[in-house]
N, C-alpha and C positions, 0 to 999 in steps of 0.2 A: 357305819361311818367311814371305815377304811375303804369299803368297796366304792362308796360315792366319791371319795377322794381319788381313788385309782382311776375311775372313769373320767373324772374331770381332768386329771393329768393327761390321760390318753387323748382326750378330745383336744386339749390344748396342743399337744404334740402333733396330732394329725393336722390341725389347722395351721400350725407353724410350718410343717413340711409342705403343705399345699401352697402356702404363700411363697415359699422359696422357688417353686417351679414357675411362678409368674413374675418374679423379681430377680434379675441377674446382673452381674457386673460384666461390662464389655468395654471395647475400645480402649484397652490398656496401652499406655505409652510411657516411655522413659525419655525425659528431656524432649518431649513432643514427637518422639519417633517410635515406631513399632519395631520391637526386637532389634535395637540398634547394635551394630558392631563398631566399636571404637568410640565409646563414651569418654570424653576427655576430662572427667571430674571424678574425684573419689567420693563425692556426695551427690549422686544423681537424684533427680526428683521424679516421683511417680505420679501418675494421674489415670483416671478411669471415668467411665460413665455408667449410670445405672439405667437399665432398660426394664420396663414393666408394662404389662397390659392393664395394671391397676391404675387408679387415679390417686392423687394426694399421697404420693410416695416420697418420703424424705429420709435421707441418711441421718442416723444419729450417732453412729460409731463406725470405725473401720479397723481392720487388722491386716497388716502387710507382713509377709514372710519372704526371706531371701536365703538361698542356699547355694552351695557350690556345685550341686548336681540336681538334676530333675528327680532322681530317686530319693535323695535325702529330703528334698522339699515335699515330695508326696508322703513320705513317712513322718515328716515333721521332726526329723532328727538332725543333729549337728547344724542347726540353723545359725547363719551369720547374723540374722536380725529377725526377731519376732517382736513386732511393735506391741503385741497384745491389743486388745480393743481400746482404741483411743476415742473418747467421746468428742466427736466433731462431725459437722456436716460438710466439711471440706473434702473435695475429691480432686483438687488440682495442685500440682507442684508441691508434693509432700516429700521432703528431703530424707534421704537414707540416713538412718541413725544406728547402724549396727557396727560390728567389728570392722576394722579398716579393710577396705577393698584393695586387692593387689593389682598391679599393672598388668596389662595384656592378659586378662583372665575373664573367662565366661562365667556368668551367674544366672540363676533362675529365680523367678519371683511369682507370687500370686497374691491376690487380695480377696477379702470378703467383707461384707458390710452388714451392719445392723440397720434396719429401717423401722419406721413406725408401723410397717406391715409385716415385719418378721425379718429374720436373718437370711441372707443369700448363701448359696453354696460357694465353695471356693471357685474363683475364676479359673479359666484355662491357664496352664502354666506358660508363662512368657519368659523370654531370656534377654539378656543384654551382655555386652562384653566391654570391658574397659580398654582404653587405648594405652599408649606408652606414657604413663603418668609421670615418669621421671625422665628428664631429658638425657640423663646418663645412660638410659637404656638404649639410646641410639648408638649403634656401632658402625653404621653405614657411612660412606663418603659420597659427596656430590661428584657425579661423573657426567661426561658428555664428550663433545668434540668442540674444541676451541676454535673460534674463527670460521671464516668461509673456506670451504674445501673444494667446491665444485665450480666449474666455469659458469659465469652468469650470476653467481651469488653476490649479494651486495648487503653489507652490514648496515650501511647508513649511519646516521648520527642520532642517537637517542635523545639528545638535547636540542636538536635542530628544529627550527620552526619554518624551514624552507621546503618541507615536503619531499625530502630525499627518499628515493625509492629504497625499500628494504626487501630483499629476496633471500630466502634461506630454505634449503631442502630439509625434509624431516630427517631426524636421527633415528637409526635403528640400533637397539642394544639388546644383547642376549647373554645368557649365562647358563651353562649346564652344571648340574649338581646331583649327587646321589641321595636317595631316600631309602632308609632301611624299613624293615617290617614293623608294624605296630603303631602307625600314626594315630594319634588321638585327635589332634586339632592342628590346623595350620592357618596362619593369618598373614596376609601381605599388608605391610604398612608402606604406603607409597606417596611421595611428595614430588610431583613434577614441577620444575620451573618452566612453565609453558603448559601445553596440553599433552595428553598421553592416551595411548590405546595399549592395553596390557593383555598378555597372553600367558597361559601356562599349558605347556605341552600342546600348543597349537590352538587351544580353546580360549576364546575371549573371556576374561575373568568377570566382566561386569557389563551390564547394559548401559552404564553411565556414559554420557557423551562428554568428551574433553577430560574427564577425570580430574578436574581441578576447578578452583574458584578464582576469579580475579581478586587480587589483594594489593595493598601497598607493601610490596615485598620486603623493604628494609625494616618493616615493623612486624609483620606476621606472615608466616607461610603455613598454609593448611595442608595436612596430609590426610589421606583416606585409609580406611581399614577394611580389608576384604577377607572374608573367610573362604579359603581356597582348598579346604580339606578334601573335598570330593574330586578335585582336579589333579591331585597328586597320584603318582603310581609308584610301585616298587621298582627300585633300580634308578637308572639315570632319568632325570627330569630336566626340562628346559623352561626358563622364564624369558620372555621376550617383551620389550616395550618399544613402541614407536613414540618418539617425542615430536610434537608439533610446536609451533611458535606461540600460539595462544595470545594471552595478554602480557606475556613475559618479555618476548622479543619485541622491540619497538615496531609499531605499525605506521611510522612516519607521520604523514600529514594529519593534522596540523601541529606537529611537535609533540605528539602523545608520547609520554615517557615510557621507556623500556628499561630492562634490567640486565640485558646481555643475551647471549645465545642460550637456547634451552639447555636444561640440565636435569639430572634425576637423582633423587635420594630414595632408596627403597630398601626394605628389610623384611625378609620372609622368615617368620618364626615358626618352627616345626616342633610341636610337643608330642612326645611319644607316651604310650601307655605305661611304660616303666618309669615315667617321671623325668626322663632326660629331655634335653632340648638342643636343637641345632639352629643356627642362623645362616641365612644366605643373604649377604649384604652387597650393595653396590660398592665396587672398588675397581682398581685398574686391571683386575683379572677378567672383567667383562670384555666382550668384543663389541665393536661399534663400527658403523658405516653411515655415511650420508649419501650413498650412491644407490638408494632404493628408488622405487617408482614415484614417490611423492617428491617431485623436484622443486616445488615451491608451495608454500601455504601461508595465507594471510587472511585474517577475518574481514578485512576491507576489500581485498582484491580477489580472493577466491583461492582455489587449489588447482595445481597442475599435476597431472598423473601420466607418467610415461610407462606403458606396459612393458616396453623393452627392458626396463630396469627391475622387473619383478624378481623377487628372491624366493623362489618356491622352497618351502620347508624351513625357512630361516628361524622360525620360532618353535621348531620341534627338535627332539634329540636326534643326534646323528648327522645333522647338517654340517657339511664341510665348508668352512669359510675359504675365501680366495683373496686375491690381491685387493678386493674392494674393502676388506675388513681390516681393522686396526685395533690395538688395545685402547680401551676407553681411557680418556684423560681425566685426571682429577681436576675439578673446577672449584672456584671459590664459592662459599656459601652465600646466598643472597643477603644474609644478615638478619632476616626476620626470625622471631621466635617460632619454633615449631609447635603448632597447635592442632589437635584433632579437629577435623572439620565438623562443625556442629549442625550443618544443614545438608539437605539432600543435593545431589548433583543433578545436572541436566539429563533429561531422557528424551527419547522420541515418544511424545505423548499422544500423538494422533497421526493418522495417515489419511490423505485425501487424494482424490483422482481429478485430473483436469477435465474441463467441460468442453474444450474446443481446441483445435489445432488449425492454423491458417498458413497457407504457403505464401511467401513473399516473392516479388518479382525477381529478386536476386537468387532465388532457389533456396533460401533459408526458410525456416518455419518458426512461427510464433505460437507458443503453447499458452493457453489461458487456464489458470488453475481455478478461476471462478471466485477466488478469495485472496485478499492480501494476507499472506502467511509469512511465518519465519521458520527457516530450516533450510532444507536443500531438496534436490531432486534425485530420486533413485530411478535408474534407467536400466532397461534391457534392450540393447540396440545391436545392429550389425555394423561393424566397422571395417574399414579398408586399411591395410597395413600402412603405417607412417602418415596417414591422413588425419590430422587432428580434428576432433569434434569439440566444438566449443558451446558453452551454455552461458548466455548473458542474461542477467536478471534485472528486472525493473518492476516498479509498482504500477505504472500507467503507460499508455500508448500515446503517440502523437496522432494528430488528425489523419495522417496518411497511413496509420496502422503500424508504424515502426515504433521501436522502444523509445520511451522518454527517459533519459538518463541524466539530464541536467541537474536534477535535484539530488543525485548521488554525490555531486561534487567530484572529488578526486578518486573516490572508490571505484575500482574497476568492476567489481561484482561479477566476475567471470570465472567459470570452471572450465578446465580443458582436459580432455582424455585423448591420449595418443595410442591407437591400437597397435599391437605387435603382430597381428595376423588378420587375415580376411575371415572374420568369424563373428559370432554373436558374443557379446560381453554383457556383464551385469556390474554396475558400479554406482557408488555414491561417494562423496567426499568425506574426509575424516576430521579435518581441522579448520573448517570454515563454516559460515552460515550466511544466509541472505534474507533480506526482507523483500518480498516480491509477490506479485500476482502473475506476471508474464515472464516467459523465458524464450529468448531467441536462440534457436539451435542451428548451427551451421556445420558443414562437413559431412552431411549425410547424402547418399545417392538415391534415396527413396523417401517417400512420405510415411512416417511411422504411425502406427495405430495409437489411440489414446491409452489403451490398457497397459502399454509398456512403460508408462510414466507413473510415478507415485510421489506426491509431495509429502515429505516427512516433517511433521511439525515438532519443533523442539522448544522446551523451556524447563525450568527447574521442576523436578518431580514434586508434585503436590496434588492434593485432592481438590476437585471442584466442589465447593461447599454450598454454593448458592444457586437457586433457580428463581427466575423472575419473569413474569408474563402478564400482559394487560390486554384489554380489548382494543388498544390503540396500536395499529401496525407501525406507526412512526416510532413510538417509544420502544417497541419490540426490536426494531432494526437498530436503533441507537444502542440498546442494551447488547445486542449481538456484536455490534461494532466495538463496543467497549470491551467485551469479553475477549475478542480476538486481539485487540490492541494491547490490553493489559498483559496477557500471557506472552505475547510476542516481544514484550520488553522486559521479560525476566531472563537474565543471563548471569546468574550468580550474584546479581545486584539488579536493582531496578534501573533500566536505562532510559534515555530520552528517545532513542530511535534505533531501529535494527538494520537500517539499509545503507546509510551514507557513511562518510569517513569521520564518525563521531562516536555514537553508541556508548555514551558515558553516563555515570551516575550523578546526574544533576540533582541537587537536593531540592530545589524549588518546585520540581515537577511532582513531588510526592508528599508535600506537607500535609494536605488533607487527602490526597489521592490514595495513600496507603490505607486509610480507614475505609474508603469505599471499596477498594480492592479486596479487603479482608472479608467482606460479605460473600464475594464470589469464589475466592481461593483461600485455602489454608496456607497463608503466606507468612506465618509467624517466624519460621526458621530463616527464611530469606531475609526478612527485615531485622531480625535479631543479629544476624551476621553483618548486615549493612551498618548497624549501629557501631560495630567494631571497626568497620572500614572508615567511618567518619571519625572515630576516636583516633585511629592510626594516622589519619591524614592531617591532623592538627599540627601547628608549628609550636615552637618552644613557648610562645606567649599564650598559647591556648586558642589561637585563632582557628576557626573552622573553615575548611576548604569547601567552596561551593560545588566542587566536583569530588566525589569520593566513591571508590578509592582514588587517590590523588595521582591519576595518570595525566591530568592537567593540573597545574598549580594555580588555583584561583582563590586568593585570600582577598575577598572583596570588601571586607569590613562592613557588610550589609547585615541586616537582620532577617529579611524575608526568606532568604534561601537557607541559612543555617538553622532557621526555626524548625526545619524538618527533623533535626536531631532530637528535639524535645517532643515534637508531635508524634513521631514514630514510637518513641519510648512509651508515651502515654497510650498510644493505640494498642501496643502489645499488652499493656496492663488492663485497659478497659475491655478490649475485645477478647483477649485470650487468658486473662487472669495472671499473666506472667510479669511480675514487677522486677525481675532480675536486671532488665535493661536499665531501669531507673536506678537501682542500687549500684550497678556497675559504673554507670556514667554520671552519677550525680555530681561528683567533685569536678569533673571535666566541664560539665554544664555550668556549674557555679563559677568556675574560673573564666569561662567565656563571657558570662553575664557581667562580671566585674571588668573584664577588658573593654567591653563595649561601653559600659558606663563611664569608664575613665578616658576613653579615647574617641568615642563617637557620640557623646551626649553633651549638649550645651543647654543650660537653663532647664534641665530635666526633660529635654526633648532630643530624640535621636536625629542627628543631622545628616546621616549618610544613607544612601540607598543606591545600589549599583544598577539595577535592572528596571526599576519602575514597575508599573502594572503591565508586565510583559505580554506582548501579543494581544493587546486589546484590538477590537475590530477597527481597521483604518478607514478613513473616509473615501479612499480611492482604491479600487480593486487590485492595482498592481503593487501597492505599497506593502511592506512588511510591518513597519511601525507608523503610527499616525503622526502627521505633522501639524495637526490641529491642536493648539495649546489648550483649548477648552475641554478636550477629551482626556487630558493628562492629569494625573493626581500627583500632588506634591510629594517628593521623596520623604520629607519629614513626617507626613501623615502616614505613609506606608510603614516606615520603620518604627515610629513611636507606637502605633496601634498594636503591631505584632509584638514588639518588645514588652508592652504592657500585658499582653496575653501570656507571655512567657513568665512574667513575674507571678501571675496567678497560678500558673502551672507549677513553677518552682516552689511555691508555698505548699502545694499538695505533695510534691515530691519530697520536700523536707519532712513533712509529717510521716510519709510512708517509710522513709529511710532512717528515722530516728534523729533527724537534724532539726528538731522543733525550734531550737534557738535561732535558726535562720529566718523563720517565718516573719518575725517582726521587721527585720531588715527589708524583706521583699515588699511587705505591705506598706511600709513607710515610704519607700521609693515610689511604689505604685500610686499612692495618694498624691505625692508631689507631681508626678508625671501627668496625672489626670487634670490637676488644677492648671498646670502650665500649658498643657496641650489645648485645653478649651480656651484659655485666655488668648492663645496665639492664633488658633485656627477656627474657632467656632463663632459664628455670627448669631448672637442670641435673638436678634430681630427676625432673621429669615430661617433660623435653625439649619443652617448649611455649614459644611466644612469646606475650607479652601484657603485662600490667601489672606484672610482677615488678620490685619495687624502684624503680619510677619515682617520682621526687620532683618537686614543683612547681618550675618553672623561674623563676617570677616574671614570665613573659611570657605569661600567660594560659592555660597548660596546666592540665589537670585534675590535682588532687592524686592521690597514689598510691591505687590500688585503689578508685577511684570506680566507680560502675556505668555510667559514660559509655561505656566500651569493654570489649570482652570479651577473655578469655584463649583461647588455643588456636584462633583462627580459622583456617580453611583458607587464607585469603589470607595472613595473617601468616606461617604456617608455610611455605607453598609459595614465597613470594617469598624468604624467608630461605634456603630450600634451593636453589632454582634459581639464585639470584644469588650464591651462594657465601659466605654469612655463618655457616652452621652450624658450630660447633666440630668439629674433626676427631674422628671416632669416634661422633658423635651423629646422623649423617645418617640411619641406619636407624630410630632411635627417632622422630625428627621426622617422617619419612615415614610411619611407622606411625600417628602421631597424625592425619596428613592422611587416611589411609585410614579409620581408626576413626571420625573425625568425619563424613566423607562418607557412610559406610555406616550408622553407628549413629544419628546424629542427623538425617540428611537422606535416608536410604533410597536411597543411591546416586545422588543428584541434585546439581545445581549448588548451591553455597552461597556463591558468590563473585560479585563485581561486575566492573567493567571492568578493574581491575588484576589481580585473581586469575585471571580467565579468560584472561589473556595467557600464563599459564604452566601452567595446569591440565592440559591434555591431554598436553603433552610431559612435564611433571613426573611424572605418573602412569606414563606409558609407560617413561620412562628408568629408573625404579626398580622395574619389574617388575609394575606393576598395570595392564597394558594391558587386561585384561578389565574392570576398573572404568571405564577410559577409554571402552571400547566401549559399556558400559552407559549411561554419561552421554551418549554421542553418539547413541544409538538410543532413549533414553527418549521416550515420547509423553505422559507425564504431567508436570504442572507441578512445578518449572520446568525447561524443556528446549527445545532447538531443535525437537525433534520435536513438542512440544506446540504450538508456533506453527504448524507445518505442518498438524497435525491439526485445528487451529481454522480452517484455510482460508488461512493466510498464504502468499503467493507470494514474499515477500521476508523479510528479518529484522527483527523488531520492535526498538524502542528499549528496551522493558521486557520482562522475563521474563513479566510478567502484563499484556501489552499489550492483552488483550481486556477487562480489568476495571479497569486503573489509571486514575487521574484523567486526563481528556482533555487537560489542558494540557501533558502530556508523555508521550504514548503514540503517537509516530510509528510508522507501519506499515512504514517503510523506513529503518532505521538499520543500521549494520554493526558498531558497537562491541562488541556482545556476542558476535561471532564469536570474538574473542580469538585463540587460536592454533589454532583448529579446522582451518582450511584448510591451515595449515602441517602439522598432524598428518596430514591426508589424504594430502598428497604425500610428506612426508618419512618418515613412519612406516608408514602403510598401504601406500603404493606403493614406498617406499624410494628416492625421488629427492631427494637432498640434495647441496648444494654442500659439498665437503670443507672443514672448518674451516681448513685450511692452503692453501686455493685461493681464487680469485676468478673469477667468471663461468663456473663449472662446467668449468674446465679439468681439474680432477680431481673426480670424483663419488664420493660416499659412499653406498652402498646397503645399508641394513639394514632390509628390510621386516619388518613384524610380522605373522605369520600368526595372526590372532586367531580363536579358536574362535567359530563363528557366522557367519563370512564364508566364502562358497564361492569368491569371486573378487574381485580388484581389478584394474582395467584403467586405466592412466593414461599420459599422455604430456605432455611439457613441451618447448616450443621455446625452449631457452636461447639465449643469445647465441653459444654455442659449437656449437650444433646441437641437433637433436631427440633427446630421451632418452625411451625407452619402457620401461615395466615392466608386465607382465601376468602375474599368478599366479592359478592356480585349483587347487582340490582335484580330484584324479583318482585313483580306485581306492586310496584310503588314502595317497596321496603328494601332492606338490605339483608341478605343472608350471609352470615360470617361463620367460617369454620376455622378453628384455632387448635393447634397442638402445642402444649407446654410440656417439655421433657421432665422426667423424674428428677427429684432433688432440686427443682427450681420452682419459682412462682412468678406471677405477673401482676402488675397493676395496670388497669385499663382505664382510659379516659376517652369517651366518644362524644366529640363535639357535635351538636345538632341532633342528638339522639334523645328522645324523650321516654323511651321504654324498650325493654328487652324481653323477648319470649324465648326460652330455651327449648330446643328440640333434643339436645343432648347436653347434660350438665355434669361435668366431672367434679364440680365442687366450687362454684362461684359463691363469693360471700361479700358482705358489706356493700351491697348494691344500692347506690344513691343516685337520684336524679335531681339536679338543681341548675338553674340558670341555663336551661336548654342543653345540658350535657349530662351524660350518665357515667358514673365511675363504679368500679368494682375491683375485687381481688380474685385472681384465679390461682388455684393450686395446680399441680401437674395433672395432665390428662387431656382428653379430647373434648372439644366443645362444638356445638352447633347452635346458632342463635339467630333469631329474626330481630333486626334492629328497626325500630319505628321512629320516624322523624316527627 
C-alpha cells in the first residue's frame, strides 16, 4: 500500500514539474513599466502575463515577493513582502502590501502563480526603484541664467496674442565633483523647466529626447530618474546639462503661454557600499553660459547651430572655463508640485531614408522622405566656413515643385547650421522637431547623395501592440496613414498637429480617438499622464480647459470637448484594466458635471456648444466650415447627447469607486434629460432629430425653425441612437433615416464632422448596415479617408478637403477625423473587443463581421492580458478562421450568418449553439482553427 502511494505521489510530482515547463510568468511590469527607475508611489502596483503552450490555462492564485536585494529575494530571506499564495485570477494592478518602502531605493521582485494546470516556477527577478517620495528630500535649487544675454535674443511676452517673436539661446550648465571608491548606486533626479540634454563625464546619460514632458507648470512639474552608476568614475567627475526652451519658454504665436526662461533642478544621489551617501545638487556653484553653439531653439521655428561657438570638452572633467562662463543664477521655482514622471519620455523610435532629391532652379535641393513624418533630419554634409546651410520643412509641394508652407501659418520650421570650417560635419538638432515630408536645403555647393540623410522619427517610447491587414489595399493604406499620424502626434501629450504654430492637446480630438489608438500602441501611460494635465488645467470652478495642458486658456463651457476627460479614463479601465484614473479624477469629474448642470442647462437640456460638429465636409472645396444650414446640427443636440452619455458613464464610475449613493442622482437626471430632449428635438412622425418644437431660451439661442440649423442630420440622429436617447420602438426608424440620408443625399459618403464620425462606423454596423460602413471605409472620392490617400496623403488630413481648403487650417497630419474607424477595424472587422463586463481583456468578445468584398482580415493585439489574434479568410465558399486566446482569459463568440462550425484545431470550445442564423460559443485560452459555414 505504501509503495503504491509513493508511486502515485511521484507520478503527480513529475506531472506537476512537467506542467511548469509549459506554463510561465512573463511580461512583468510595475506601474505599467518594465524595471522602472523613479516610481513615485510607496504602493506600486504589479502586473504580469501567463504564457503557455497549453490550452485552457487559468490562474487560480499568485504569490509576489519583494526584497531589498536580488540575493535576499533568491534565498527568500529578509523579504519586505511575501504575499503568500492569494487565491485570485487577477494579474493586473496588484498593489504592494509589505513593509513601508523607502525613498530613492532600489527593490527586487518576482512572482509565481498557481494555475489549473499546475504551478509555475518563479519568474525572472525584476527590479524597480522608488523616486524621492518626500518633497523634503529635495536639496537642490532652481538655477539658470535670467533674461536675455546674447545679441538678437528676444524674450517676447508670454501673455501676448500678437505673435511677438521669441528667441533664446540654449543654456549650458556644468559642475565638477569628486567621487570616492566603493560606489554602490548613483541616481540622477532631474527636472528641467524646458528641454534638456544631460551628460556625465561626456557621455549622454539617456536616449530620451527633450528629457521632459509638457505640463501646466504652476500645478505640476515632472522630474525623471536615471541610474548613472556605470557612468561615474573614481576621482573628479563632471555633470553637464544643456537646457533648451521646450514648452516652458513661450513659443509666441498665437499667444501660447510660457513660464519664463529655462531653468534646472537636479540632484545626483551617490550611495556607497559602506552605507554613506553624497549629494550633488544644482546651486550657484554651478557654471553656466548661453554662448554655446545652439544660438536659438524653438519647437515652431526650428534650431540654429553655430559651430564657431562650440565648447569642446565642456561636459568633461578638466575643462577650463573662460569669459563666456558665469556662476549659475538662482531662479524662482515654477510653482508646481514636483512629481516623479509616470510615463516614458520621447525617443527616436524609427529611422527612414529619403526616396528622392531634386535640384531647384535657384540651386537649392528638395529632399523627399517619401512619408509625412515627425522628427528631424540627421545629416552628413560638407560645409563651407561661415556659409549657413538651412533646412526648411514642409508637408507638401506647390505645383511648381517648391515647398508649400502656407499651412504652417507663422511657424518657420527651419533649421540652420553654420560651419566653422571647410569640412564634413554630422549634425541633428536637439530641441526642436518638425512635421514634414519634404525638406528644402540651401547653402550647399554640390548635390548630396541620398544616403547622407536620415529621417529620425520621434514620439513617446511605447510598444506597437497592434497589427492589422485586409485584402483591400485602400483600407490597408488608410490604416498605415493612421499609424503614422497617431504616433506623429504623441509629444508627451496627444497633440492636434505636429507642423504648424499650434501642436496642442485639444481634448475633442481624442474623445474616442484614444480608444482606437490603444489597439495600435501601448499608450496607457501617455493618456494617464494627460488626465493629470486636464485636471491641472481646470479653474477654481472646476471648468475643464478645451486645451490641456493649458498653454491656451479655453474654457468653452461646452460638453463635447471636455468629454475626453471621462472617455479617456474609461478607456484606460476598459482596455488596460487600470481604474486609477477613474479613482483619482472622480470628484473633479463630478464637480464639472454639477457646474455644467447649474450653468449650461435649461429645462434639462444643455444649451451651450462651442465648436459644433467640427470639420464636417463643406459643400464647397475651398471652405473650411460649411455654410449650408441643412448640414449643421443644433448645438443643443450635440451637448445634450454627450452629457447624457457622461451621466451613464458617471454611474459606472460611482460604482467602481464606492460612490454608489451618487448613482441615483445621475440616473434621475438622465431620465429627465431624455424626456425633455425628445420632447424638444424629436419628431415622432418622421423619427428625425432637429429643430422640432425648439423655443428661444432667451440666452442667445436661435428661435424655432430658423435656417441656422438643419433637421435630420446624420450626426444628430446617430448620436441620439448610439448614446441611448431614442424613444423605445423608434430605433429602427431613426436608423433608417441615417441610412437614407447617407445614401440618398451623400451618395454613401461621410456627411459628419468630428462628433458624428466618432460613432458612424460602429453605429452603422451595430444596426446591420455593415455594407454601407464598408463603402464609406473604402471610398476614394470626396469626402473619404481613401480620397486623402488617393491624393497622395501618407497621414490623415485635418479636413476632408485638405487638398483644397484654406491653408490656415489644412494640416496634413491630424487624426481627429479618424473617429471610430480604427475601433471598427479591430472590434468589428477582426472581432477583437474587450467584453463590456470585463476590463483589460480578461474576457474577450469576438463578433467579427464578414463583409462582402473582403477576402481576408488578419489582426493581432497585444493586450495587457496577452496577445489576441484573429485571422479570417474566404476559402472555397466558406470562411476559415484562426483565433488565439491568451492564457488566463476566455472569449465569447457570436458569428452572425454562420450556420455551422467545423474545428480543425480546437483548444476547448464549449456551449456551441446555432439559432436564428447565428452561431455562439465560448472559447477558453488556446489556439483555434475552424471552418465557418454560411
